[in-house]
C-alpha positions in Angstrom: 10.0 -17.0 24.5 11.2 -17.8 21.6 15.4 -18.6 21.4 17.1 -16.8 20.1 19.6 -17.0 16.6 21.7 -14.9 16.4 23.5 -14.0 12.8 26.6 -12.0 10.8 25.8 -10.4 7.4 27.7 -8.1 5.0 26.4 -5.1 3.5 27.3 -1.5 1.5 28.3 0.8 4.0 27.0 3.6 2.3 23.5 0.6 3.0 24.5 0.7 6.8 24.5 5.1 7.7 21.7 5.3 5.2 20.3 1.7 8.0 21.6 4.0 11.1 19.7 6.3 9.5 16.5 5.0 9.2 17.0 3.6 12.8 17.3 6.9 14.1 15.1 8.0 12.4 12.4 5.5 13.6 13.5 4.9 17.4 14.4 2.1 17.6 17.3 1.3 20.4 19.3 -1.4 17.9 20.1 -2.9 15.3 18.6 -5.9 16.2 15.2 -4.6 16.9 15.4 -2.2 14.0 16.3 -5.2 11.6 13.3 -7.6 13.7 10.8 -4.9 12.5 11.6 -4.4 9.4 11.0 -8.0 8.3 7.8 -8.1 10.2 6.9 -5.5 7.7 7.9 -7.5 5.1 5.9 -10.6 5.8 2.8 -9.4 6.7 3.8 -7.4 2.8 3.5 -11.5 2.4 0.8 -12.5 4.0 -1.4 -9.4 1.9 0.0 -10.9 -1.0 -0.4 -14.9 -0.5 -4.4 -13.7 0.7 -3.3 -15.8 4.0 -6.3 -14.7 6.7 -5.0 -10.6 7.5 -6.7 -8.1 10.0 -6.7 -4.6 8.7 -8.1 -1.7 9.0 -10.5 0.6 6.5 -10.1 4.4 6.9 -13.7 6.5 5.5 -12.9 10.7 4.9 -16.4 11.6 4.1 -19.3 13.9 4.1 -21.5 12.8 6.8 -24.8 15.0 4.4 -24.2 13.7 2.0 -28.2 11.7 1.5 -28.1 8.8 1.9 -23.8 8.3 2.6 -24.1 7.2 6.5 -27.5 4.7 5.9 -25.0 3.2 3.2 -21.9 2.5 4.8 -23.2 1.2 7.5 -25.9 -1.0 5.5 -22.0 -2.8 3.3 -20.7 -2.8 7.0 -24.1 -5.1 7.8 -23.8 -7.0 4.5 -20.5 -8.0 5.2 -20.7 -8.6 8.8 -18.8 -12.3 9.2 -15.5 -9.2 8.6 -16.3 -6.7 10.7 -15.2 -5.9 14.1 -15.9 -2.6 14.8 -16.0 1.0 13.8 -15.0 3.7 14.9 -16.9 6.7 13.9 -15.2 10.3 14.9 -16.7 14.2 13.9 -13.3 15.6 12.3 -15.8 19.6 11.8 -19.2 20.3 10.6 -19.4 18.6 7.3 -16.8 15.8 7.4 -16.8 12.4 9.7 -14.2 9.8 9.7 -14.5 6.0 10.2 -12.0 3.7 11.3 -13.5 -0.3 10.6 -10.9 -3.6 11.7 -11.9 -6.4 9.7 -9.8 -9.8 9.2 -10.5 -11.9 6.8 -8.6 -12.7 3.3 -7.0 -9.7 1.9 -9.4 -9.6 -1.5 -12.0 -9.7 0.7 -10.7 -6.6 2.2 -9.6 -5.2 -0.7 -13.7 -5.9 -1.8 -15.0 -4.7 1.7 -12.6 -1.9 1.1 -13.6 -0.5 -2.4 -17.1 -1.0 -2.4 -17.0 1.8 0.4 -14.5 3.6 -1.5 -17.7 4.1 -4.1 -19.8 5.0 -3.0 -20.5 9.5 -2.9 -19.5 11.3 -1.2 -16.5 9.8 0.4 -13.6 12.2 -0.1 -10.9 9.0 1.0 -10.3 6.0 1.5 -7.0 3.9 2.6 -6.5 0.6 3.5 -4.0 -0.5 6.4 -2.8 -4.4 6.1 -1.6 -5.9 9.0 -1.3 -9.2 10.0 -3.1 -11.8 12.8 0.1 -12.5 14.1 -0.1 -16.1 13.6 3.0 -16.4 10.7 5.3 -13.4 13.3 5.9 -15.1 15.6 
């Protein structure tokens, strides 16, 4: 476990009230836990901006009846086999599927893979969720 450091800081009362409200909504137990989580989120954003190795999830929602779409999506994932770690496929209804594709690599590569998948005819929505390998968060 890392060594803890006690800090003190000053903020405007109105900003403090807003922070307390956010903290209650987030169900964090205390300010320290809340601020640690905010800081880690910001560090992950920086990893992505600086194009350092990261972890991400590409979520696709698509019409599985679109001709050849399933094949195209699978082929694209195989083409990027070095980035794709795992895929989960679920059936949302009779015509619509969702896939969550866990990827690891440089953010520019992850964004490229997402864009390639997003451009396929029949893909209704694609989103990238950014995360971290955790190396820079401790």
